[in-house]
N, C-alpha and C positions, 0 to 999 in steps of 0.2 A: 519881541515886536521889531519890525523892520523900520529901520531910521531912512528918512531921506537926505539925498545928500546933493549937492550942486556938483556941476563939473568943475568948477572953480574950487569949491572946498576939497573935492577928491585930488585935485592937482596940488594945493597949497598945503594939503594936511594928510598926504598919501601915509607917511609914517604911522599916524594916528590911526587912521583908516586900516592899514594892514594889521596892527596890534589888536584892532576891535574885531577883526575877522578871525584872527587867529585864537580871539577869547569866544568865538561863536557868534558874533552879531552879524546880521545881515543888513543890507543896505539896498536902496532905489537911488538910482543916479539919474539926476535931472538935468535937462538943458532947457533954459528960457522957460522953467516950470513945467516942461511936460517930461514924464517918465521916459527914459531912453535904454534903460539896463538895470540890471541885478547884479548885485555882488552878493555872493553866498560862501560861506567856508566850504572848502572841500572836505567831504566825508573821509575821515580817516578809517583806514581798515582796523579793526578790532580782533583779538584773538575770541574765538567761539570754543569753548571746551567740548571734549568728545561728548560728554554727557548732555549738554545743552543740545548740540547738533543732533543727535539721537532722538533727544526729545521732540525736537521741532520736525522730525520726519515720521514718528511714531505711527502717525495715523495717516500717513500717504498711501495711495495704491501701490501695489506690487507692480514693478516694471517686468513686463514681458519681453525678455532679451531677442528673441527671435523677432517679435513683432517690431520692436524699437530698431534691430538693423535693417529690416524690410523698410520701414520708413524712413529712416536715414538716407538709405540707397535710392529711394524713389525721389528725395529731393535733392541730393547731390550726386554729381556723376562720378560712378565709382571707376570710371576707366583711367587707368594709371598713366595712358600716353599722353605726351606733351600736347598742349593746343598749339594750333599754328598762329 
């Protein structure tokens, strides 16, 4: 559940707010009763095992390396010369 937090509360209780963010809570910051921003915890990187990664991509379509390279070259300029 997202908690509402006034601008004043954010200023006066910033330590408590930071600890709550660290614990996974989210906030909507308000000013004069109107929402002005969201505070959400940063998504931390987590380790994914090799087996879990392989399982996630088990049913993904095969990639044609030649087609992939052609597609990338079409989108990106392959000319190694410096730009002016």
